[in-house]
Each structure stands twice: as structure tokens, then as C-alpha cells.
N, C-alpha and C positions, 0 to 999 in steps of 0.2 A: 494553420487550420487543418483539422482532420476530417476526412471524407468517409461517409458511411453509405453503403449501398444495401438497400433492403430488397432482397430477391424473393419474389413470391408470384404466384399465379392467381390465387383466389382469396388470399387473406388480407383484403383491403382494411378490414377492421383492426386486425393485429398491427398492420403497418402504421395506421393512423395513431393507435394507442401507444405504440413503441416510440414513434417520433416525438410525441408529446412528452412521454416519460423521460426519454434521453435528453431532450431539450431542457426540461425542468431540472434534471440532475446536473447538467452542464452549467446552468445558471446558478445553481446552489453552490457548486464547488469552485467554478472559475470566475463567477461574478459576471459572466457574459455568455451569450449564446454564440458569439463569434468564433468560439474555439472549435465548433463542429459545423458540418453541413451535410445534407443528404443529396446524393446524386444517383441517377438511374444507371449510369454507365459504370460497370465494375472496373473498367480499365483505370479509372482515377481513384479507386477506393483504397483506403487504408484498412478497412474492415468490411467484410461482406457478411450480412446476417441473412441466413437462408430460412425463410418461414415455411416450414414443411407442411405438405399435404399430399394426398393421393394423386392429385393432378400435377403438382410440381415434380413428384418423383418420376413421372413419365414425360415431362416436358423437355423436348430436345434443345430449345434455346436456353433454358435454365441450366441444363447439364453442360452446355458449351461455355456459359459464363462461369460456372463453378470450376471447370477444368482450367480455364484461362487464369482465374484468380489463384488457384493452387499452383499453377506453373510459375506464376510471379511471386510465389511464397507469401501471398497475402493471407492473413488469418480469415478463415471462414467459420462462422458460428452457426451450427444448425439448431433451430428451435422447432420442436414438435409438440403436438397436443399432449401426448403422454409417451414416456420412454419405451413402453412395450410396443408402441406403434412406429418406432424409429425407422426401421427398414422399409416400412410401407409408405412413409411420408417423405423420404429423401432419396435422391438417386444414389446408385452404388458408389459413386466417387466419394461420397461422404461417409460411407460405412466405417472407415477406420478412424473417423474423427469423433471425439467426445462431444455429445450434444446436451441440450438441456430442454426441459419441458416448460410449456407456457403456463406456469402456476403462480409466479410471484413477480409481477411486472416491475415494481420498484427495485427489487434486487437484480433483475435482469438489466435494468438501466444502469445500475451501479457497475455491473460486470462489464458492460459495453465501454464505459469510461475507463475502466482499468485496462482493457485490451488496447485502448487508444493511447494509454500512457498519461491521461489527464489526471488520474489518481494513482496511488501507489499500488502496484501489483503484489509486492512482497509485504504482506500485512502481518504484523507481530503484536500479539496481545499478552499482557501479563495479568493473570488472575490473582487479585488480592482479596483474601477472605479469612474468616474466622472458622476454623475447622469444626468446632463443636456446634456451630449454628447453621452453617450453609454448605456442608460437604456434598449432599446430594445435588444441590443446585450447581455447585462448582463443577462437578463431574458432568452434569448434563450440558452445561455451557462449553466445557472443554471438548466434549465429543462433537457437539453441533458446530462449533467454530472451526474445528479441524475439517469437518465435512464441507464447510464453506470455504476451504482453502486458506484459513488463517493459520499461522504458526503460533501456537498458544502455549504459554508457560504455566504449568500447574505444579507446585512444589513436589507433591507426592508422585508425580509421573515423570518429571524431568530431571530429578537429582539422583544420581547413581549412588549406590552404597560405597562408603569410603570417602566421599567428597565432603568438604566443609560446607555445611548448609548455607550459612550466611554469606560466605564468599560467592557461592554459586548464585544465590538470589541477587546479590549486588551486580554480578556480571550480567544476569538475565535482564535486570532493570536497565542497565546501560545499553543492552543490545535491542531492547524493545522500542516500540513507537507509541504504545498506548497501554494505559493501566485501567483495567475494569475492576472497580471496587464493589464488592458485594456488601452493601451497607445494612448490616443486621443490628439488632438492639444493643449488643455488647461490643461491637467492633471497636469503639473508641477506647476500650480498656487495653487494647493491644498496642504495645510500644512499637513492635515490628511493623504492623500495618500502618501506623502513623508515619514511620520512617519511609515506607514505600510510597505513600501518598505525597509526602513532602518531597521525595526525590522526583516524582513525576512533575510536580509543580515548579520546583526550582530549576529543573533541566528542560522545561518546555515540552514535556511529553503530553500526548493526548490523555485525557482522563474523563471517565464517566462513572458516576456512582449509581449503581442499580439498587434502589432503596426498597427494602422489604416492607410489607404493609405495617408491621409493628415497630419499625424503626422510627426514630424521632423525626418530626416534620421540619427538618432543617438540613442544611448542607453538612455533611460529615466533616469533623475536625474544623477548627476555626479558619484554616487557610484555604479551604476548598470553595471555589466560586459557586454561587447558587445555581447558575445555569448549567452546571455539570451533573445534574441529578435527574434520574429517570425513575419515576414513582411506579411501583407495582401495587395492584389492588389485591384484596383477599381472593377474589374470583380468578386471579391469574395463576394461583398456586394449587397444586394437588396436595393431598394429605401427606404425601411423603416428602414435601418440601420442594419438589421440582415444579417447573412451569408447565402450564397447559400448552397444547400445540399452537394455539392462536397467540398466546403470550410469547412463546419462544420465537415465533416468526417475527413478531413486532419488535422484540428486544434485539434480535440479531440484525434486523434492518437498521435500527437506531445505532447499533455498534458500527455497522458498515459505513453509515453516513458520517457519524462523528469521527471515526478513524480517518476517513478520507478528508474531511474538513480540517481537522486539527493537524494532521500530518502535512497537508499541503501548505497550511499557514506557517508551520514551523520551517519547512523547506524554503518557502518564498522569503521568509524573514532572514534566513541565513544567506541566501543569495543577495538579497538587498544590502545587508550589512557589509558583506565582503566587497561588493561592487562599490558601495559608498566609500569604503576605505581606499579603494583604488581610484577615487575621484570620479566615479560614474562612467569611466571610459571603457569598461570591459564590454565585450559583445557576447550575448548569450547564444549558446549553441545547444540545441536539444533542450531537455527539461532541467538538467542539473550541471551543465558545463559552461565555462566562460573562457573566452580568449582575450588576452590582454597584452598590449605592447609595452613591455617593461623597458627600463633604462638599458639593460644589457642584451635582451633578446625577447622574442615572443614568449608568453607564458600560457600554457594550457592548464586549466584548472578543472578538476572534478570535485564537486561539493556533495557532501552527504549529510543529511540531518540526523544520522545515527552513525555508529562506528563503521568505518570503511571495511569492505571485504574485497576479495579477489575480483568479484564481478565488477566492481567500480573501476578497476584497471582496464578491463575489457571495454567498458562503456566510454572511458576516457579515450581509448584508441579509436573507437567508433565515431565519437563526436568530433575529435580533434586529431585526425590522422597525421602522422609525421611524414614529410616528404624526404625521401632518402637523399643525402648529399646536401641538405639545407645547411647553410652556414650563416650565423652560428645556429646550432640546433636549438629548438625551443626547450625551455624549462617545463617540466611536467610536475604538477603538484596535486596531491589529494588534500582536500581541506575537510577534515572530519575529526571527531573526538577519538582519542586513542583509548577506547574502553571496550566494553563488551566481553565476550567469552575469550579467555586467554589463548585458546588454540587458534581462533580466527585472527586474533591480533598478531600472533607470532607469524602465521602464514602470510598475512597481508604485508607485514614489514619485510619478510624475507623476499617476497615477490617484488616489492618496491625497489629494493636494492639490487636484485639479481636480473632485472629485465635488461634487454639490449639498450634501451633508452630509459635509464633509471628514473624513478618517480620519488619526489620528496613527499613526506607526509607531515602536514602541519595542523595544529589545533586551530579552530575558528577564531578564538580570542587572540591567539598569537598573531594571526594575519591581520585582524582588525586593528590591533594595537601597533603593528609594524608591518606594512605591506612588503617591505624589503625582505621579509622572511620567505617570500615566494621564490627568491632567487639565491639567497645566501644560506650557508650552513650545511650540515651533514645531510645525507640522503634520507635518513629515517629519524 
């Protein structure tokens, strides 16, 4: 269970609304409100949310609690009425910390869950679109999603000159967690877009079709589930093809929620399948790690619902630290697809083999078919 402290002096209305929004978001993503709790004592908090105001900025008790949280390296999230008023609504201890404005409560609730690790903080979106029909909209979404801390792939912005276009697109698809399809009238004439959508579905990626007003009133391509469609109205678009401010806000919130829902489902399915192959005897540690008593030794497993990266090795160490001198030493394994960008793949494989306690890298289907792969074979 994760603990949240709402630190405020006078914003009882904000505190009440934020509690309701975060609880609702937790119920949506985790299926239960038991994953979070609110406490007044910052000493027990995993996240402190500072609801800024002129009174709070001068409150000695609030400043003391903020200093204590920062000293414990607890994340403190400042929320103010408007960003130009930031320094007048928070104490100086929070001046170096990036804050946010009280303007979009549902998005703020989603951000809180990301800070707690209940949804994925590293969010990757692949934009699939037909250039001749939706380029202005694609660029608008690319810019806005980047502003909201998504790592977004748009072919015209992410592929360098001299690279093989289709190779890079395939690597980007492997590396992503969510495909956003701009469903325009002629999109189904594109063989490449059909392949992108098919890749998303066959590999269990998140998928959302943003349907333009003049697109057909059906799910795009025969294989796309009907519930993966978000319909735009004529009033949502400007004459240049981009979205109005209100529509852009609504669409981005839907992307945030769908990304969190679908990625968490994919991650939980992977963990369940691997644990089932191990006879259900593994112990879960953190959000994505398992400890298992193997025939030869303990096995520490880090699972990733997308291609592994160097950070996964750090998180494996954090979740399952090795005790020096332990005999026999535990086997350590990354369970993730060996795909994605070639440079990331090569770096991760090099680190797996070169660490003081090497790590094997196994494909999920390999482990599910033969759990013995966790202890046998080469290091990479």
C-alpha cells in the first residue's frame, strides 16, 4: 500500500477533490482502492502533495514537514493556483522543485499514481498516421504528448537521415508500449499502417484509434477491437486540421488513461504467466520482480513488458539485492523481449554479461515453455 500526505493550510476543497480523483483513478487502474491510503503524518508518506497558497508559504509547521520529507528523499509535488504565483504560494524549500498548476484534476490524479509506481512512469507512444490526411494533427499531438512527458515516436521527427526507414519503424514499434492510430478516411489503404496496427495487436501493445469525424463509423481494420476507438466530432477540429484546446485536453487524458490501463494489463499478464510456469511459487518483490527457489539456487527475476534496458538491471539490484558471500550465489535473469532499438539491445546485453554478478536475458515465451531456462544456458 502506498501512502499519500496532502499538505495544506486552507485548501480543504482542493484536498477533498484530489482525494476523490486519486481514489477513482486507483480504482480504475488497480481494480481496488486498497493500493493507496491518505495520512496526515508526512513521516509515513511515499508522496507528499503540497497544495500551495499564500498562507502555506508562510506556515512554519508546513515548512518543517516539507524539510523532513525532502531530507528523507520523499518526492514532494507542489500544486499551485497558477505557475506565475509559484513562489508566492510555496515556501522557499520548494523553489528548486518543478511544480504544477491546479488546472486539470484528472491528469493530476494520473500523475500521482505514476509517482507512486502504480502506473508506468516511462510512457512511450508510437504515432501511426497517413501523412496526406493528418500531418497537422500528428504534429500537434507529438508536441503536446512530449509536453506531458511521453516519449513519442513520429517518423518525420525520429528517423535520422541515412537510416533504413522501415527497420527503424519496426525497432520503434518493438520499443514502444502504445500505438495511437489517427483514423482518417483513407488510412486503411496504407499497407504500412495496417502492419503497425497488426504488430500492436499481435504483441499485446496498447492501442487507441482516434477517429476523425469523416472516418467510417467502425473500428479501423478488421482486427481492431471496437472498444479501442475514440470518436472526434466536427466541432473538435480547427480549419487547419488540428484539435481545439478543449478537445486536445480530452484526447490527451484518454491517452493517459488508456496507456496506463493497457500497459498495466500487459505487465500483469506477463508476471502471471511466468509465475504460473514456475508453479505459482514465486514471491513478488516490487512491481516487476520475482524471487524463486530454483532446484539449484535462488533465482532473482526482473520482468519487463517491453524490451529490457540498462535501468532494468538497476531495478533488479534494488528489488533483489545480492548478499555478498552467499553460497550458492543466486541466478539473476531478465525476462523481456530481445527487441527494440539495436543500440539499446547491444548495451543491455553487454551489461548483462559484464556485471560482477552476471544476468541472463531470456525471452518470456522461452521461460514459460521451459522454466529451466532461468538457470541454464549462456549469459545472454
